[in-house]
C-alpha positions as CSV (number, residue, x, y, z in Angstrom):
1,M,142.7,94.2,168.2
2,G,146.1,93.1,166.7
3,K,147.8,93.7,170.1
4,V,145.2,91.7,172.0
5,I,145.1,88.7,169.7
6,P,148.6,87.4,168.7
7,G,149.0,86.8,165.0
8,Y,145.9,88.8,164.1
9,G,147.4,90.5,161.1
10,F,148.9,87.2,159.7
11,T,145.8,85.1,160.2
12,L,143.5,87.9,158.8
13,G,145.7,88.1,155.7
14,L,145.8,84.3,155.3
15,T,142.0,84.2,155.7
16,L,141.5,86.9,153.0
17,F,143.9,85.1,150.7
18,Y,142.1,81.8,151.2
19,L,138.7,83.3,150.6
20,S,140.0,85.1,147.5
21,L,141.4,81.9,146.1
22,I,138.3,79.7,146.6
23,L,135.5,82.2,146.4
24,F,136.3,85.6,144.9
25,L,138.5,84.2,142.1
26,P,135.8,81.8,140.7
27,L,133.3,84.6,140.9
28,A,135.7,86.9,139.0
29,A,136.0,84.2,136.4
30,F,132.2,84.2,135.9
31,A,132.3,87.9,135.4
32,F,135.3,87.7,133.0
33,F,133.7,85.0,130.7
34,S,130.3,86.7,130.6
35,G,131.6,90.3,130.4
36,G,132.2,90.2,126.7
37,M,128.6,89.2,125.9
38,G,126.9,92.4,126.7
39,W,123.5,92.6,128.5
40,E,121.4,91.8,125.5
41,K,123.3,88.6,124.6
42,F,123.5,87.7,128.4
43,I,119.8,87.9,128.8
44,L,119.2,86.1,125.5
45,K,121.4,83.2,126.6
46,A,120.2,83.0,130.2
47,T,116.5,83.1,129.4
48,E,116.2,80.5,126.6
49,W,113.2,78.4,127.4
50,R,115.3,75.2,127.6
51,I,117.6,76.8,130.2
52,V,114.7,78.4,132.1
53,H,113.1,75.0,132.3
54,G,116.4,73.7,133.7
55,Y,116.3,76.4,136.4
56,I,112.7,75.4,137.3
57,V,113.5,71.7,137.5
58,S,116.6,72.3,139.6
59,F,115.1,74.7,142.1
60,L,111.7,73.0,142.5
61,C,113.3,69.6,143.1
62,A,115.9,71.0,145.4
63,L,113.2,72.8,147.4
64,A,111.0,69.7,147.6
65,A,114.0,67.6,148.7
66,A,115.0,70.2,151.3
67,L,111.5,70.3,152.8
68,V,111.4,66.5,153.0
69,N,114.8,66.5,154.6
70,A,113.8,69.2,157.1
71,L,111.0,66.9,158.4
72,F,112.8,63.5,158.3
73,G,116.1,65.0,159.3
74,L,114.5,66.3,162.5
75,I,112.9,62.9,163.1
76,L,116.2,61.2,162.6
77,A,118.0,63.6,165.0
78,W,115.3,63.1,167.6
79,V,115.5,59.3,167.4
80,L,119.3,59.3,167.6
81,V,119.4,61.7,170.6
82,R,116.3,60.7,172.6
83,Y,116.3,56.8,172.3
84,Q,118.6,53.9,173.0
85,F,118.3,50.9,170.7
86,P,120.4,48.2,169.2
87,G,122.3,49.4,166.1
88,K,122.1,53.1,167.1
89,R,125.8,53.7,166.5
90,L,125.6,52.1,163.1
91,M,122.6,54.2,162.1
92,D,124.4,57.3,163.4
93,G,127.4,56.5,161.2
94,L,125.2,55.7,158.1
95,I,123.8,59.3,158.3
96,D,127.1,60.5,156.9
97,L,127.3,57.9,154.1
98,P,126.1,60.5,151.4
99,F,129.2,62.6,152.3
100,A,131.6,59.7,151.8
101,L,130.0,58.0,148.8
102,P,131.1,59.2,145.4
103,T,128.1,61.0,143.8
104,A,128.4,59.0,140.6
105,V,128.1,55.7,142.6
106,A,125.1,57.1,144.4
107,G,123.5,58.1,141.1
108,I,124.0,54.6,139.6
109,A,122.7,52.9,142.7
110,L,119.6,55.0,142.9
111,T,118.9,54.6,139.3
112,T,119.1,50.8,139.7
113,L,116.9,50.8,142.7
114,Y,114.2,53.2,141.3
115,A,114.0,52.0,137.7
116,E,110.8,50.5,136.6
117,N,112.0,47.0,137.3
118,G,114.1,48.0,140.3
119,W,113.6,46.8,143.9
120,L,111.9,50.0,145.0
121,G,110.9,51.5,141.6
122,Q,108.5,48.6,140.8
123,F,106.2,49.6,143.7
124,F,106.1,53.3,142.7
125,Y,105.4,52.4,139.0
126,S,102.7,49.9,140.1
127,V,100.7,52.9,141.5
128,G,101.4,55.1,138.5
129,I,104.3,57.1,140.0
130,P,107.4,57.1,137.6
131,T,110.6,57.5,139.6
132,A,113.6,57.0,137.4
133,F,114.0,59.5,134.6
134,S,111.5,61.9,136.1
135,P,111.4,64.9,138.5
136,V,110.4,62.4,141.3
137,G,113.7,60.6,140.8
138,I,115.7,63.8,140.8
139,T,114.0,64.7,144.1
140,I,114.8,61.3,145.6
141,A,118.5,61.7,144.7
142,L,118.6,65.1,146.3
143,I,116.9,63.8,149.4
144,F,119.6,61.2,149.6
145,V,122.5,63.7,149.4
146,G,120.9,66.3,151.6
147,I,119.6,64.4,154.6
148,P,122.9,64.6,156.6
149,F,122.9,68.4,156.5
150,V,119.6,68.7,158.5
151,T,120.3,65.8,160.9
152,R,123.8,67.0,161.8
153,S,122.6,70.6,162.2
154,V,119.8,69.7,164.6
155,Q,121.5,66.8,166.5
156,P,124.0,68.7,168.7
157,V,121.4,71.4,169.6
158,L,118.9,68.8,170.6
159,K,121.5,67.0,172.6
160,D,122.3,70.1,174.6
161,L,118.7,71.0,175.5
162,D,118.2,70.9,179.3
163,P,115.7,68.0,180.1
164,Q,114.7,69.8,183.3
165,I,112.8,72.4,181.2
166,E,110.7,69.6,179.7
167,E,110.2,68.0,183.1
168,A,109.0,71.4,184.5
169,A,106.5,71.7,181.7
170,D,105.3,68.2,182.3
171,T,104.9,69.0,186.0
172,L,102.8,72.0,185.1
173,G,100.4,69.9,183.1
174,A,101.6,70.6,179.5
175,T,101.0,67.8,177.0
176,K,103.9,66.3,175.1
177,W,102.8,68.0,171.9
178,L,102.5,71.4,173.7
179,T,106.0,71.0,175.2
180,F,107.5,70.1,171.9
181,R,105.7,73.0,170.0
182,R,106.3,75.7,172.6
183,I,109.6,74.8,174.2
184,I,111.6,72.4,172.0
185,L,110.7,73.5,168.5
186,P,111.7,77.2,169.0
187,E,115.1,76.1,170.1
188,L,115.5,73.9,167.0
189,T,114.2,76.4,164.5
190,A,117.6,78.1,163.8
191,P,119.6,74.8,163.3
192,L,116.6,73.4,161.3
193,L,116.7,76.4,159.0
194,T,120.5,76.1,158.7
195,G,120.2,72.5,157.7
196,F,117.4,73.3,155.3
197,A,119.5,76.0,153.6
198,L,122.5,73.7,153.3
199,A,120.5,70.9,151.9
200,F,118.8,73.3,149.4
201,A,122.1,74.8,148.3
202,R,123.6,71.3,147.8
203,G,120.5,70.2,145.8
204,I,120.7,73.2,143.5
205,G,124.3,72.4,142.4
206,E,124.2,68.6,142.6
207,Y,125.2,66.9,139.4
208,G,126.8,63.5,139.8
209,S,124.0,61.7,141.7
210,V,121.3,63.3,139.6
211,V,122.5,63.0,136.1
212,F,122.0,59.3,135.9
213,I,118.5,59.1,137.5
214,A,117.2,62.2,135.7
215,G,117.4,60.8,132.2
216,N,118.3,64.3,130.9
217,M,115.3,64.7,128.6
218,P,115.1,68.3,127.2
219,F,112.2,70.3,128.7
220,E,111.4,67.4,131.1
221,T,114.3,66.3,133.4
222,E,117.3,68.5,132.4
223,I,118.8,70.2,135.4
224,A,120.7,73.5,135.2
225,P,124.1,72.0,136.2
226,L,123.8,69.6,133.2
227,L,123.1,72.5,130.9
228,I,126.3,74.2,132.1
229,M,128.3,71.1,131.4
230,T,126.6,70.9,127.9
231,Q,127.7,74.4,127.1
232,L,131.2,73.8,128.4
233,E,131.5,70.7,126.2
234,Q,130.5,72.9,123.2
235,F,133.2,75.4,124.3
236,D,130.5,78.1,124.8
237,Y,132.1,79.5,128.0
238,Q,130.0,82.6,127.9
239,A,126.7,80.7,127.9
240,A,127.9,78.4,130.7
241,A,128.9,81.5,132.7
242,A,125.5,83.2,132.1
243,I,123.6,80.1,133.4
244,A,126.0,79.9,136.4
245,I,125.6,83.6,137.3
246,V,121.8,83.3,137.2
247,M,121.9,80.2,139.5
248,L,124.4,81.9,141.8
249,A,122.2,85.0,142.0
250,I,119.0,83.0,142.8
251,S,120.9,80.8,145.3
252,F,122.4,83.9,147.0
253,L,119.1,85.6,147.3
254,T,117.4,82.5,148.7
255,L,120.2,81.9,151.3
256,L,120.2,85.7,152.1
257,G,116.5,85.5,152.8
258,I,116.8,82.5,155.1
259,N,119.8,84.0,157.0
260,G,117.8,87.3,157.3
261,Y,114.9,85.4,158.8
262,Q,117.2,83.7,161.3
263,R,118.7,87.1,162.2
264,Y,115.2,88.5,162.7
265,R,114.2,85.6,165.0
266,A,117.4,86.0,167.0
267,V,116.8,89.7,167.5
268,K,113.1,89.1,168.3
269,M,114.1,86.5,170.9
270,G,116.8,88.7,172.3
271,V,119.7,86.3,171.5
């Protein structure tokens, strides 16, 4: 292989060094800081009810936000690819705003909007739905930061779909819904799952945009990343590493399951 591709050895070594620096070294740090605790203390620290509740809030809100983003990210991608309208380029550019906007700024802005007397929050509170300082507010913040992942994953695949296939289906008498369900949606399943996984992973570890709107009330709106920061501020590095390892393990298993399903679909479809 090295003879076929010039620079193979150098680029492979550089890649491994880069991965070691940004991936393996932080993971090794987790193992180092938690290694001195022992299994009993590790389990005790990682399974305190306050911390377990933080896991539940983080993962459920991230899951809910990723599901919402999967639906509306697909709709956004569809509108941007299939229709022409004034302001389309502006809308396309605004999709990436959560990437460029500092998360703390996003958190403050969302808290202001969705507070009880905020421009949008007043309508939710009027029907009995508390937004700011509640799991609903956390989910809204995660929807905001996660929507670009789904839209940008689906958009190029949708753009490359051959319109002649849809025209053929229409000629054969298929309805619009049947064409979408049997022809278009199977092609979009893989990028949709990729976008969902990326949005879910971002939501699990999101801190800056969530910490303001969450309110950080123990056993109610505390998220796991906040608990890690709390342990670090108390110089309890072992407890922080224990929480991080549990989150890492659950995230890894979740992403592994999604990637495994994508692989299964690819094999089943003969790709």
